[in-house]
C-alpha positions as a Python dict, from the first residue, in 0.01 Angstrom:
ca = {
    (1, 'X'): (0, 0, 0),
    (2, 'X'): (292, -17, 177),
    (3, 'X'): (430, 246, 442),
    (4, 'X'): (801, 161, 511),
    (5, 'X'): (950, 373, 822),
    (6, 'X'): (1326, 395, 825),
    (7, 'X'): (1541, 532, 1109),
    (8, 'X'): (1894, 585, 1192),
    (9, 'X'): (2147, 840, 1380),
    (10, 'X'): (2305, 1118, 1273),
    (11, 'X'): (2637, 1244, 1424),
    (12, 'X'): (2582, 1407, 1762),
    (13, 'X'): (2529, 1820, 1738),
    (14, 'X'): (2351, 1775, 1400),
    (15, 'X'): (2132, 2038, 1416),
    (16, 'X'): (1772, 2041, 1263),
    (17, 'X'): (1896, 2295, 1011),
    (18, 'X'): (2209, 2097, 919),
    (19, 'X'): (1978, 1791, 919),
    (20, 'X'): (1715, 1972, 664),
    (21, 'X'): (2044, 2069, 432),
    (22, 'X'): (2093, 1689, 421),
    (23, 'X'): (1716, 1616, 366),
    (24, 'X'): (1683, 1864, 54),
    (25, 'X'): (2009, 1742, -69),
    (26, 'X'): (1844, 1402, -81),
    (27, 'X'): (1556, 1484, -266),
    (28, 'X'): (1641, 1421, -637),
    (29, 'X'): (1704, 1065, -553),
    (30, 'X'): (1366, 1015, -419),
    (31, 'X'): (1147, 1236, -659),
    (32, 'X'): (1080, 1003, -922),
    (33, 'X'): (1119, 660, -776),
    (34, 'X'): (879, 414, -881),
    (35, 'X'): (597, 330, -666),
    (36, 'X'): (674, 611, -446),
    (37, 'X'): (389, 834, -322),
    (38, 'X'): (495, 1023, -24),
    (39, 'X'): (784, 1106, 183),
    (40, 'X'): (797, 1237, 533),
    (41, 'X'): (1166, 1326, 654),
    (42, 'X'): (1212, 1271, 1028),
    (43, 'X'): (1418, 1468, 1267),
    (44, 'X'): (1445, 1443, 1653),
    (45, 'X'): (1712, 1660, 1882),
    (46, 'X'): (1863, 1345, 2000),
    (47, 'X'): (2001, 1286, 1645),
    (48, 'X'): (1750, 1014, 1551),
    (49, 'X'): (1647, 1103, 1185),
    (50, 'X'): (1435, 868, 923),
    (51, 'X'): (1167, 875, 690),
    (52, 'X'): (821, 750, 666),
    (53, 'X'): (767, 637, 303),
    (54, 'X'): (398, 542, 155),
    (55, 'X'): (476, 313, -176),
    (56, 'X'): (220, 162, -413),
    (57, 'X'): (365, -198, -298),
    (58, 'X'): (643, -369, -128),
    (59, 'X'): (782, -451, -457),
    (60, 'X'): (835, -120, -530),
    (61, 'X'): (974, -30, -146),
    (62, 'X'): (1238, -330, -180),
    (63, 'X'): (1346, -149, -495),
    (64, 'X'): (1488, 104, -306),
    (65, 'X'): (1607, -42, 37),
    (66, 'X'): (1880, -235, -119),
    (67, 'X'): (2222, -373, 80),
    (68, 'X'): (2346, -83, -142),
    (69, 'X'): (2096, 169, 19),
    (70, 'X'): (2217, 40, 371),
    (71, 'X'): (2555, 69, 309),
    (72, 'X'): (2529, 442, 164),
    (73, 'X'): (2376, 532, 473),
    (74, 'X'): (2642, 392, 724),
    (75, 'X'): (2913, 541, 531),
    (76, 'X'): (2741, 894, 535),
    (77, 'X'): (2617, 874, 879),
    (78, 'X'): (2791, 627, 1073),
    (79, 'X'): (2495, 405, 1174),
    (80, 'X'): (2301, 146, 1034),
    (81, 'X'): (1941, 196, 911),
    (82, 'X'): (1649, 21, 1020),
    (83, 'X'): (1346, -48, 798),
    (84, 'X'): (974, -185, 915),
    (85, 'X'): (706, -222, 692),
    (86, 'X'): (351, -220, 756),
    (87, 'X'): (43, -268, 520),
    (88, 'X'): (-140, 37, 472),
    (89, 'X'): (-532, -39, 412),
    (90, 'X'): (-664, 269, 548),
    (91, 'X'): (-541, 659, 460),
    (92, 'X'): (-722, 986, 596),
    (93, 'X'): (-640, 1305, 447),
    (94, 'X'): (-773, 1612, 625),
    (95, 'X'): (-670, 1870, 389),
    (96, 'X'): (-296, 1929, 448),
    (97, 'X'): (-71, 2063, 700),
    (98, 'X'): (-204, 2365, 912),
}
């Protein structure tokens, strides 16, 4: 499995509630992405946002993070996204969020 972590900036003053609305609007794009097991949306008060994605394979991940995807992020939010890939040899699940 592969974990991909994306990161980019949103416009200054974007609140958690505003970011959540943006994230929720993007859910349909990712819900049925082939090979995507799980996605977490990330937000920091300094305007940093991103996602943590768990993929079945790097080939599946590469189908999403295209030049078109990067261009779309830049056009919508004004910043270039980064994507970092990690092999994911071990996963621990403790029964869900508390």
